[in-house]
C-alpha positions in Angstrom: -61.7 -53.7 5.0 -64.1 -55.6 2.8 -66.5 -53.9 0.3 -70.1 -55.1 0.5 -70.9 -56.8 -2.8 -74.2 -58.4 -2.0 -75.1 -62.1 -2.0 -75.4 -64.4 -4.9 -79.1 -64.7 -4.0 -81.1 -61.5 -4.6 -83.4 -62.3 -1.6 -80.4 -62.4 0.7 -79.1 -59.1 -0.5 -82.6 -57.6 -0.1 -82.8 -58.8 3.5 -79.3 -57.4 4.3 -80.0 -54.1 2.6 -83.3 -53.8 4.3 -81.4 -53.6 7.6 -79.0 -51.0 6.1 -81.6 -48.7 4.5 -80.8 -45.9 7.0 -77.1 -46.1 6.4 -75.5 -43.2 4.6 -73.7 -44.1 1.3 -70.8 -44.6 1.7 -70.6 -46.1 5.2 -68.0 -48.0 7.0 -69.0 -50.5 9.7 -66.4 -51.8 12.1 -66.3 -54.4 13.6 -68.6 -56.8 11.8 -67.9 -60.1 13.7 -69.9 -60.5 16.9 -72.3 -57.7 16.0 -76.0 -57.7 14.8 -74.6 -57.4 11.3 -72.8 -60.8 11.3 -75.9 -63.0 11.4 -77.5 -61.0 8.6 -74.4 -61.5 6.4 -74.3 -65.2 7.3 -78.0 -66.1 6.9 -78.7 -69.7 6.1 -78.5 -70.3 2.3 -76.8 -67.0 1.5 -73.5 -67.2 -0.4 -71.2 -64.4 -1.5 -68.4 -66.0 -3.4 -68.9 -65.9 -7.1 -66.7 -68.7 -8.4 -64.8 -71.4 -6.6 -63.5 -74.6 -8.2 -61.5 -77.4 -6.6 -59.1 -79.9 -8.0 -60.7 -83.3 -8.3 -58.6 -84.8 -5.4 -59.9 -82.2 -2.8 -62.1 -83.9 -0.2 -65.6 -82.8 0.7 -64.5 -81.9 4.2 -61.7 -79.7 2.9 -64.1 -78.0 0.4 -66.6 -77.3 3.2 -63.9 -75.6 5.4 -62.5 -73.6 2.4 -66.0 -72.5 1.2 -66.9 -71.3 4.7 -63.7 -69.3 5.0 -64.1 -67.9 1.5 -67.7 -66.9 2.3 -66.6 -65.2 5.5 -64.0 -63.2 3.5 -66.3 -62.1 0.7 -69.3 -61.4 3.0 -67.2 -59.0 5.1 -67.5 -61.0 8.3 -63.8 -61.9 8.4 -62.7 -58.3 7.7 -61.8 -55.5 10.1 -64.6 -53.3 8.5 -67.3 -53.5 5.9 -67.5 -50.7 3.3 -71.1 -50.2 2.2 -71.4 -48.3 -1.2 -75.1 -49.0 -1.7 -77.4 -51.8 -2.8 -75.8 -54.7 -4.6 -78.0 -54.4 -7.7 -76.6 -50.9 -8.3 -72.9 -51.8 -7.9 -70.8 -52.1 -11.1 -67.4 -53.6 -11.9 -64.8 -51.8 -14.0 -63.4 -53.3 -17.1 -60.6 -55.8 -16.7 -57.2 -54.2 -16.5 -55.5 -54.3 -20.0 -52.3 -55.7 -18.4 -54.0 -59.1 -18.1 -54.1 -59.4 -21.9 -51.2 -57.0 -22.9 -48.4 -58.0 -20.5 -47.7 -61.7 -21.0 -45.4 -62.0 -17.9 -48.0 -60.4 -15.6 -50.8 -62.6 -17.2 -48.7 -65.7 -16.6 -48.2 -64.9 -12.9 -51.9 -64.0 -12.3 -52.9 -67.2 -14.2 -50.6 -69.2 -12.0 -52.2 -67.7 -8.8 -55.7 -68.2 -10.2 -55.0 -71.9 -10.7 -53.6 -72.2 -7.2 -56.7 -70.5 -5.7 -59.5 -71.8 -8.0 -58.1 -74.8 -9.9 -58.9 -73.0 -13.2 -56.9 -70.8 -15.5 -57.8 -67.3 -16.6 -60.0 -67.1 -19.7 -58.6 -66.5 -23.1 -57.5 -62.9 -23.8 -60.6 -62.3 -25.9 -62.8 -63.2 -22.9 -61.8 -60.2 -20.9 -64.4 -57.5 -20.2 -63.6 -54.1 -21.7 -66.6 -52.2 -20.4 -68.2 -51.5 -17.1 -70.9 -54.1 -16.1 -73.2 -54.9 -13.2 -71.6 -56.7 -10.3 -74.8 -58.5 -9.4 -77.1 -58.6 -12.4 -80.1 -60.0 -10.5 -82.5 -58.7 -13.1 -82.5 -56.1 -15.9 -82.9 -52.7 -14.2 -83.8 -49.7 -16.2 -81.2 -46.9 -16.3 -83.3 -44.9 -13.8 -83.5 -47.8 -11.3 -79.7 -48.4 -11.7 -78.7 -44.9 -10.5 -77.7 -44.3 -6.9 -80.2 -42.2 -5.0 
């Protein structure tokens, strides 16, 4: 199950969400692959991953394959189901878990995994977010626009 997080491009999210406007919130769609939802989630020029870095020695062909797979994962196409919790501009992220900056052994392991996946370490402990924030801050929405209807 993959949660819908919207596309990096606001226009892509708007197009996807236009097709989902009659869906109840929350909604669970299964399957996604080989349905009318798949081409909407894989529209040309739409990306879902938020950050992906490669080591300098990684070839362009390997990058292309990895990015396609990562995009399928984060868009929901590769999952067994897509969980829709509403429009991307209204979704929020919780604060980072305190364990990442309070538990040095846990931080070390998560940092090791982050380097393997992205090629970059975690930020400094002072860089962690301690408050709820928008997942896709496409634009500044007023508080009334940012509430779920």
